[in-house]
FITI-716476 format. One record per atom (N, C-alpha, C): x, y, z. Coordinates in steps of 0.2 Angstrom, whole numbers, plus 2048, in hexadecimal, padded with zeros to 3 digits. Last residue first. Layout:
# FITI-716476
XYZ/...
***
This chain:
# FITI-716476
A687C3B97/A687BDB9C/A5F7BBB9B/A737CAB8B/A6C7CAB8E/A6B7C3B93/A827D1B8F/A7F7CDB8B/A797CCB8F/A877E2B8B/A837DFB92/A7D7D9B8F/A917EEB88/A8D7EBB87/A8C7E4B8A/A957FFB86/A967F8B89/A917F6B88/A9780BB83/A97808B7E/A99800B82/A8C81AB88/A8F815B88/A8F810B83/A8982BB8D/A89826B87/A8E821B89/A7D838B91/A82834B93/A82830B8D/A78848B91/A76844B8D/A7D83FB90/A6C857B91/A71851B94/A7284CB93/A65861B83/A64859B8A/A6C858B8B/A60870B81/A6586CB7E/A64867B85/A53870B72/A55870B7C/A5D86EB7B/A4D874B69/A4E878B6B/A51879B71/A52867B61/A4E86BB5E/A50871B63/A62862B6A/A5B85FB66/A56864B67/A71862B6E/A6B867B6C/A66863B68/A7785BB7A/A7885AB74/A7185EB74/A88857B83/A8185BB85/A7F85EB7C/A8D84CB92/A8E851B8C/A88853B89/A94846BA3/A8D84AB9C/A9084DB96/A9A83AB9C/A9583EB9B/A97842BA1/A97828B9A/A9D82CB9A/A96832B97/A95817BA3/A9381CB9E/A97822BA1/A9980EBAD/A9680BBA4/A94811BA0/AA580CBB8/AA0812BB4/A9D80EBAE/AA77FABBF/AAA800BBC/AA6807BB9/AA57F1BC7/AA47F8BCA/AA77FEBC7/AA27E4BC0/AAA7E6BC5/AA97EDBC8/A987E6BB9/A997E1BC1/A9F7E3BC4/A967F8BB9/A987F0BB5/A997EBBBB/A89804BBC/A90801BBC/A927F9BB8/A7C807BB7/A8180CBB7/A8980ABB9/A747FCBB9/A777FDBB0/A7B804BB0/A757FBBC6/A767F5BC3/A787F7BBD/A71807BCB/A79807BCB/A79800BC7/A6080CBC2/A6580ABC6/A6B80ABC5/A5B81DBBB/A5C815BBB/A62814BC0/A5A82BBBF/A56827BC1/A5881EBC0/A6382EBB5/A62831BBB/A5E82EBC2/A6382CBA9/A6682ABAD/A6882CBB5/A57832BA4/A57828BA5/A5D828BAA/A5A83DBA4/A5483CBA5/A52834BA6/A64840B9D/A66841BA4/A5F83EBA8/A64834B91/A64839B92/A6283AB98/A6F82AB88/A6A82AB8C/A68832B8F/A76820B7A/A75826B7E/A6E828B81/A80814B75/A7B813B79/A7981CB7C/A8A813B64/A88811B6B/A83814B6F/A8D81FB5B/A8C817B5A/A8D817B63/A8482DB5A/A89828B54/A87821B58/A78834B59/A7D836B5A/A85835B5B/A6C82FB54/A71832B4E/A77836B51/A6682CB5F/A68827B5B/A6E829B55/A60836B63/A65835B67/A68831B63/A54838B5B/A5983BB5B/A6083AB5C/A4B82FB65/A4D82EB5C/A53830B59/A4B835B72/A4D82EB6F/A5082CB67/A4583FB6B/A4B842B6F/A4E83AB6F/A3883BB69/A3B83EB65/A4383FB65/A33836B74/A35831B70/A39832B6A/A34841B7F/A3683CB7F/A39836B78/A2C84CB7B/A3284EB79/A36846B7A/A1E845B6F/A20847B78/A27849B75/A14837B6A/A14840B6A/A15842B6F/A1482AB60/A1482DB67/A16834B67/A06822B59/A0C827B58/A0E827B5F/A00812B52/A04816B58/A0881AB55/9F8811B43/9FC80FB47/A00814B4C/9EE80CB32/9F080EB39/9F680DB3D/9E5805B2A/9EA807B28/9EC80DB2C/9D6805B2D/9DA7FFB29/9E17FFB28/9D4815B2A/9D180EB2C/9D4809B29/9E381DB2C/9DA81CB29/9D9816B2B/9EE826B38/9EC823B31/9E4823B32/9F1824B49/9F0828B46/9F1825B3D/9EE824B5C/9EE820B55/9EF826B4D/9FB82BB69/9F482AB65/9F4826B60/A0382DB79/A01828B73/9FA827B6E/A0C83AB7E/A03838B7C/A03832B77/A16838B8B/A16838B83/A0F836B84/A2583FB97/A1D83CB95/A1D83DB8E/A33835B97/A3183AB98/A2783AB95/A43831B94/A3E82FB95/A3B835B96/A4E828B87/A4C831B89/A4682EB8D/A5C823B7B/A57820B80/A55828B84/A6181CB6D/A61820B70/A5981FB75/A6F813B66/A68812B6B/A68819B6F/A7680CB56/A75812B5B/A6F813B60/A82801B50/A7A805B50/A7D80AB56/A8A7F8B44/A8B7FDB48/A837FFB4A/A937EDB39/A8D7EEB3C/A8E7F4B42/A9C7F5B2A/A9C7F0B30/A957F2B35/AA27F4B1A/A9A7F7B1E/A9B7EFB23/AA97EFB0F/AA47F4B0E/AA17F6B14/AB27E6B15/AB47EAB11/AB07F0B0D/AAA7DDB1A/AAB7E3B21/AB07E7B1C/AA67D5B14/A9F7D9B15/AA37DDB19/AAB7C7B0F/AAD7CDB0C/AA87D3B0F/AA47BEB17/AAE7C0B18/AAF7C4B16/A987BBB1E/A9B7BEB17/AA07C1B1A/A9A7B4B2A/A957B2B25/A977B4B1E/AA47BDB33/AA47B6B30/AA07B3B2A/A9A7C8B35/AA17C8B2F/AA47C0B2E/A8F7C4B3A/A8F7C7B33/A947C7B2F/A977C2B47/A937BCB42/A907BFB3B/A9B7CEB4C/A9E7C7B48/A9C7C2B44/A8E7D4B4E/A957D7B47/A997D2B44/A887CBB57/A857CEB4E/A8A7D0B4A/A8F7CCB63/A8D7C6B5E/A8C7C7B58/A927D7B69/A947D0B6D/A937CCB69/A8C7E2B63/A947E1B62/A977DBB65/A7F7DEB61/A837E1B5C/A897E1B5B/A7B7D9B6E/A797D5B68/A7D7D9B60/A7F7E3B76/A857DDB76/A817D8B71/A757EDB74/A7E7EFB72/A837E9B72/A6B7E7B79/A6D7E8B72/A737E9B6F/A717E8B85/A6F7E1B83/A6E7E2B7D/A6E7F5B89/A757F3B89/A747EBB85/A627F8B87/A657FBB82/A6D7F7B82/A5C7F1B91/A5A7EEB8A/A607F2B86/A627FAB9C/A637F2B9B/A627EFB96/A5B804B98/A63804B98/A647FDB98/A4D800B9D/A50801B95/A56802B94/A4D7FCBA8/A4B7F9BA5/A4D7F9B9E/A50809BAF/A57804BAE/A557FFBAB/A4480EBAC/A4A813BA9/A5180DBA9/A3B809BB1/A3C809BAB/A4180CBA7/A37805BBC/A40807BBC/A3E805BB4/A2880ABBD/A2D80DBC2/A3580CBC2/A22808BAE/A22808BB5/A2880BBB9/A29806B9D/A2280BBA2/A23808BA8/A2C809B8C/A2E806B92/A2B80BB99/A2D804B7C/A2C809B82/A2B806B88/A37805B6E/A34801B71/A35804B79/A3B804B5B/A38807B61/A36803B67/A47801B51/A407FFB54/A42802B5A/A4E803B40/A4E804B46/A48801B49/A4F803B31/A537FEB36/A557FFB3C/A3F806B2F/A44803B2C/A48800B30/A37807B3E/A3980BB38/A4080BB33/A2C7FFB47/A32800B45/A31805B3D/A22801B59/A26803B51/A2E802B4E/A237FBB66/A1D800B63/A21805B5B/A257F1B73/A277F2B6A/A217F6B66/A277F4B83/A227F1B7E/A257F4B77/A347ECB8D/A327F1B88/A2D7EEB83/A397E1B95/A327E5B97/A317EAB93/A457D9B91/A427DFB97/A3E7E2B99/A3F7D5B86/A407D0B8C/A417D5B92/A3D7DDB7E/A367DAB7F/A387D8B87/A4A7E2B79/A457E7B7D/A3E7E4B7F/A4E7D4B73/A517D6B7B/A4F7DCB7C/A457D3B67/A427CEB6D/A497D1B72/A497DEB61/A447DEB64/A437D9B67/A587DCB5E/A577E1B62/A4D7E0B64/A557D0B56/A597D0B5E/A587D6B62/A4F7D5B4C/A4C7CFB4E/A4F7D0B56/A567DFB47/A507E1B49/A4E7DBB4D/A627D7B41/A637DCB46/A5C7DEB4B/A5D7CFB3A/A617CBB40/A627D2B45/A577D5B31/A527D3B36/A557D1B3A/A647DCB2A/A5E7DFB2E/A5A7DCB34/A6B7D1B27/A6E7D6B2B/A667D9B2E/A5F7CAB1C/A617C7B21/A647CBB27/A607D5B15/A597D6B17/A5C7D0B1D/A6C7D9B0F/A6A7DDB13/A637DBB16/A6A7CBB09/A707CDB0E/A6E7D2B12/A617CEAFD/A607CAB03/A667C8B08/A687D8AF8/A627DBAF9/A627D4AFF/A7A7DBAF8/A757D8AF5/A6F7D9AF9/A817EAAFC/A807E3AFD/A7C7E2AF8/A837F9AFC/A897F4AFA/A897EEAF7/A787FEAFF/A7A802AF8/A817FBAF7/A747F9B0A/A717F9B06/A747FAB00/A807FFB14/A7F7F9B12/A7B7F5B0B/A7E80EB11/A82809B0D/A83804B0D/A7180BB1A/A70810B13/A7680DB0E/A73809B25/A71803B22/A6F806B1A/A7C80CB31/A7F80EB2B/A7B809B23/A76807B3F/A7A80CB3C/A7D808B35/A68804B46/A6C801B42/A70807B3E/A61809B54/A6080AB4D/A67808B4B/A55809B5F/A59804B5E/A59805B55/A4C812B6C/A4D811B63/A5380DB63/A44814B7B/A48810B7A/A48812B71/A3D81EB87/A3C81BB7E/A42818B7C/A3181AB95/A3781EB92/A3A81AB8B/A25825B9B/A27820B96/A2F822B95/A15829B9E/A1B82CBA1/A1D826B9F/A0782CB92/A0B826B98/A1182BB97/9F682FB8E/9FE832B90/A0082DB93/9ED829B7E/9F1827B85/9F882BB88/9E2830B75/9E682FB75/9E882DB7F/9D582DB69/9D582BB70/9DD82EB6F/9C9830B60/9CE835B5F/9D1836B66/9C1827B59/9C182AB60/9C482EB63/9C5820B50/9C1824B4F/9BF827B55/9D1818B56/9D481FB52/9CE822B51/9D3814B67/9D0814B61/9D0819B5E/9DF80CB6F/9DE812B6C/9DA811B68/9E27FDB71/9E0802B74/9DD809B75/9E77F7B63/9E07F6B68/9DD7FAB6D/9F37FCB63/9F07FDB60/9EA7FDB62/9F87FCB77/9F67FAB71/9F37FEB6C/A00808B83/9FA806B80/9FC7FFB7A/A0A800B91/A08803B8C/A04804B85/A02803BA2/A037FEB9C/A04804B96/A0480ABAE/A06801BAD/A06801BA7/9FE815BAC/A02815BAF/A0780FBAF/9F6820BA0/9F681BBA2/9FD819BA7/9E882AB9E/9EE829BA2/9F0823BA1/9E0832B90/9DF82FB96/9E882FB97/9D883EB87/9DD83CB87/9DD838B90/9D1841B75/9D083DB7D/9D483BB81/9D4851B6D/9D5849B6F/9D5846B75/9C9857B63/9CB857B6A/9CC84FB69/9CD85EB53/9C985BB56/9CB85AB5F/9D2867B4A/9CC86BB4F/9CA866B53/9DA85FB43/9DB864B46/9D8867B4C/9D2855B3C/9D5853B42/9D885BB46/9C9860B35/9C685BB3A/9CA859B3F/9D2863B2C/9CF869B31/9CC864B37/9D6856B26/9DA85BB28/9D885FB2C/9C8855B1E/9CA84FB25/9D1852B29/9C885FB15/9C385EB1C/9C585AB22/9D285CB0F/9D4863B11/9CE862B17/9CF850B08/9D5850B0E/9D6855B10/9C4854B01/9C284FB06/9C984FB0B/9C985DAF8/9C5860AFD/9C485AB01/9D1854AF1/9D6856AF5/9D185CAF9/9C784DAEC/9CC849AEF/9CE850AF4/9C2856AE2/9BF854AE9/9C2850AEC/9CE857ADB/9CB85EADF/9C885BAE4/9D084CAD3/9D384EADA/9D3852ADE/9C384EACD/9C4847AD1/9C784BAD8/9C6858AC3/9C2859AC6/9C3853ACD/9D885BAC6/9D4856AC0/9CE85AAC6/9DD86DAC1/9DF867AC2/9D8861AC2/9DB878ABD/9E0877ABA/9E2871ABB/9CF87DAC2/9D3880AC7/9DB87CAC4/9C387CAB9/9C7880AB8/9CD884ABB/9CA86AAB4/9C886FAB8/9C9876AB5/9CF861AA7/9D1863AAC/9CB868AAD/9CC85AA9A/9CE857AA2/9CF859AA6/9BC861A93/9C3862A96/9C585DA9C/9B4857A85/9B685AA8C/9BE85AA8E/9B4859A74/9B8857A79/9B785CA81/
***
């Protein structure tokens, strides 16, 4: 009977496949990224060629909206109800982010990523974040509790929003027929990490300082932001401002 394993202790076909993976990984690590810059447009999948190792450098504001407690929700509530709640949050947040100029560039479970670009990118991003906060605290939480009267015994809708600005390289990864865009840089990573701070909106100094007074103060002139506070993310300490205000989208 022929041996099922090769001398290395693994299946022969698997050895061939692992060799392929090693060569492909080496090719990627040794490749040159063809970088161009975009000042006015957030690239889409069609704008970046996977086979040509293209990347687009942008100066952008990244917004992550992350529904809080989805693990507890999934463990406590029937799946169709979980699906309805997740869809209502993500559909509403996506619509708001797009309305205020954000380019939607990713979904990850219970969170959505939007990228804002242009001279007033920080103001537009913060305005959208305040509107998503309205979606949660001004409408959805109450509507969910009205629809399922016992849900509050197990879970209440909350969310965290993280916002940061800076340069990022947008490139494409994956394999032919199954790939997507990724953003490489401090700003997208920091925005994602800020959602873990707690409920509410968290923005860095890089967003707070250039944004307009329209999103810094309420219509009555009250400051809408608390801070500064200092948060360590990776090897850096960031100056961060927080808000629990919400502002109905128009």
